[in-house]
N, C-alpha and C positions, 0 to 999 in steps of 0.2 A: 405468492406461492410460499408457504411456510409462515405460520402465524404464531411463532414463540415470542420472545422478548422484542427482537427486532422487528418482525412482521407486524405484530400488534401495535407497537409504537408508530411504525411508518404508516399503517393504515388509519390509526386513529388521527394521527396528524393531518392527513389528506382529507379525512371526513370532517374535522373541525374547520378546515379551510374551504369547505363547501363542495368537495369533490365526491363522486359516486365511487364506493370502494367495495370490492368483493373479497373476503378473506378466504384462502384455501389451505387446508391442513388435513393430512391423513389421520391425525389424532381426534377421535370423535369426541372425547371429553372436553378437548380444547374447544372445538367447534361448537359444542353446546354451551360452554362458557361465553363465548363470544356472541352467540345467538341471544343469550339471556341479557346481553347489554343492549340488545336491539339492532345488532349489526348483521349484515348479510354474510354468513359464513357457511362454507360447503367443504365436503370432503374430496370433491372433484372438481377440476377445471373444465368448463365447457363454454367455448367461445362462439358457438354457433348462434348467428343472430345478433352478436355483440358488436357494438360500434367501435370504431378505431380506439385501441386502449393501450396503456403502458402496463406491462406485466412485470413487477418487481419479483426477483428471485431472492427470497429471504430465507433460504433453506440452511439447515445446520452443516457445518464443515468443521467437526471436531478434529483434534489431532490424535493420532494412533502412533505413538512413540514419536519418532521424528519424521512424520509425514502427515499430511491432511488426510482425513477420511471423507472422501468425496462421493461415497456410494449413495447416501440419502440425497445429496445435491444433484447427482447424475440422474437418479430415479425422477426426481421432481422436474428436472429439465426435460426429460424424455416425455413426461406427461404434457408439458407445455407444447412440445413439439408436435405431439399427436393432436392436441387442441388446435393448433394453428392450421394443421392439415384440413381441418373441417370449418375454418373460419372464412368469411366472406370479406371481412374487412383486414386491412394491414395493421398489424399490432407491433409494438416496439417491446422487445424483451431486455430487461435492466438488470444486470448482476449487481446485487446489493450486498450479497454475503461476502465475508473475507475469504478470498481464494488465492492461490499461488499465482504469481505474475504469469500472463499467458493463457489463463484458464478461458477467459471470455472468448478469445479468438481461436482457442484450441478445442477443449473439451466441449464447451457450451455451443459454439458455432457448429462442430460436427454433429453433436447430439441432436441439436434442433433440425439442422438439414436433413439428417438421416430419418427422423421421425415426422417431418412435414412434408418432405419432397420439394421444398423451396430453397431458395438461395438467400443467405443472410444479406440485410440491406438492400434486397430487391423484394422478395416475397414478405419479409418481415424485417424490422430494424433491430439492431443490436447495439447495446451500449453498456457502459460501467458506471456506477454511481455508489461507491463504497460508503457504508454507514459509519458514522463516528459517534456511536451511542454507548453511554454507560449503563450497564444493567440496573442500577439504583435509581437512575433518572432518565430513562430511555425516552419517556414522553416529552419531558421537559427539553432534553437535548434535541430532539427532532424539531420541536416548535421554535426553538431559538439556537440554530447551529452557528458554530464559530467558524466553520469551514465546509464548503460543499465542493465535491470533486465530480466532474462530469467528463467522460471520454467516450468518442465513438469515430470510427472512420468516416461516417456519413455526417456532414454538417447539420443536415436537417434533423437528425436524432439530437444532436447536442442543443440546438435551438429549442426543440420541443421541450427537453428536459429543463433548459434555462428558464423558459417561460413558467413551467411548473414550480420550480424550486426557488427562483429568485425572490419571490414575495416573502419567503420566510426569514430573509435577511442573512447577515454574516458574509464572509468573504467567499467569492465563487471563482473557481479556476477550471478551465477546460483544457482537454488534451485531445489529440487526434488517435493516439494509440492506447486502447484500454489496458494493455500491460502496464503502463505508466501509472494509471489510476489504481490498479491492484498493487503495484509495488509501494506507492505511497501508503496505502492502508497498512500493509505489513510493516514497513519501515516505522510508521507511526507507533504501531504497538510495540514493536521491539525497542525502539528508543525509549518509551515510557518504562518498559521492563529493566533496560540497562541502567536508567538513571536511579531506579529504586534499588537495584542490586549494588550500584556504586555506593549509595549512601549507607546501605546495610553493611557493606564490606568496611567502610570507614567507622561505622557505629562499633563494630568488634574491635578496632583499634582504640577508639575512645574509651570503651569499657575497661580496657587493660590499663588505661591511663588514669582512670577514675574521672574522665570529663564527661559533661553533659553535651551530647552531639547536637541538640535542637538549636540552640543559638548559634553554633558554629555553623551548622548547615545553612540556617536562614541568612547568615552574613554572607557566606560564599555564593548564595543564590543571588545576591545583589552585587557582588564584587567581581565574580568570574566573567570574562567577557564571552565565554562559551554559554553563559547563561543569560545575559542581558542583550547581546547581539545576535539577532537571528541569522546574519549572514556569516558569522563566524564559525570556521571550521568545516563548512558544508560543501567545500569544493574537493571532490574525491580526486585521487590521483597524485597526491603529493604528501610526503610524511612531515610531521612536525619536526622542527629543528630549533636553531638558536641555542641559547644557554639554559634558560630556566626549565623548559619542559622536558628535555632529555635528563637533566641533572635531577630534578624532583621525582620523576617517575622511577628512575633507577634507585635513587637514594632512599625513597620512602619504602621501597620494597625490602631494602636491606634493614631500615629501621623497624618495620613490622615484624621482620624475622626475629629481631633481638627481644621483642615482647611476646614472642610466640604466637603471632597471628599469620596465617597463610592468606595471600591476597590473590587469588587465581584470576579475577577480573583485571586488576592492575598488571598482572604478569601478562595477560592476553593483549592489553593495550600496548606494552612494550614490543611484544612478540609481533603483532601485526604492523606496527611501525618500522620494526626492523626489516620485516619481509618486504614491505612496500619501498623502503630504502634501497634494497637490493635490486628490486624490479626497475626502479627509476634508474639507478646507476647503470644497469644492463642497457636500458634503452638509451641513455646518453652515450654510452660506449658505442652502441651500434650506429646511432646517428653520426658521431664523430668519425667512426671508421668509414661510413658511406660518404661523408663530406670529404674526408681525405682521399678516398679513392676518386671521387669526381674531380677534385683538384688536380690529382696526378694524371688523370685522363685529359683534362683541359690543357695542361702543361705540354703533355706529349703531342696533342693536336697542334698547340701553338707552335711547337718546336718544328713539326713537319711542314706546317704552312710556311714558316720562315725559310726552310730549306728549298721549298718549291719556288718561293719568291727569288731566292739568290741564284738559283739555276736558271 
């Protein structure tokens, strides 16, 4: 469902693996182009008489300012729900589009159930399998994935997708909560964007100093533990501390100011860390207060017991 870059690459990959694939898109020009390639492409989904199938939602979810525009995604999902209502076989709906965490079990589940009259993971399966495809190499990325994520409340859906996707290779991880898979995809893209902006911010400082950033960045990419150790820094809930990290984040901000470069990303790094430190300190104080109250209570109870024994 949705045969743009992601849908076309996904469908083509399954075709080459020997599966039967139907492409569905409301764009008639796109459908004609897919038919010209010899593929089964249609403008509407019809599941009447279709055997048990996997329905991949690869519908557009562009941003509209600081929010996802899910209008086209919702309309396509509703169409799938109506098609499921007329189906004789049990189909599994798989959310492959990038969506906000909670969408699969929220908007998608509700829309499918309302339009099909069935219950998710009973009348039809529901799962998440976010895509990790680059526009310039989508077909190649699908054929040779470095990471595959599958999530569903129903273990049978997970196993069905594992059977389908594991032959493509790469690391495969499964989850029971679709929101985890959706969060992974969002964080994946945001992490990449943050890294690019980090080095662009550093590039501005290097320009002021007359330095070539490329060999510097290439060296840091090999020297920084945060770059070479996948486990470094990924445990949320604790601020960075010690001597070096607080000193250099704060000190470099002042240095950049002396050469006339504003560093909003580095400023945000310090701000987030300070905010988390306050939260952690507050939680420690709360726990310490609770422990002290409990100890006082135990002391009072012990004293009362001693008085009873003496009497």
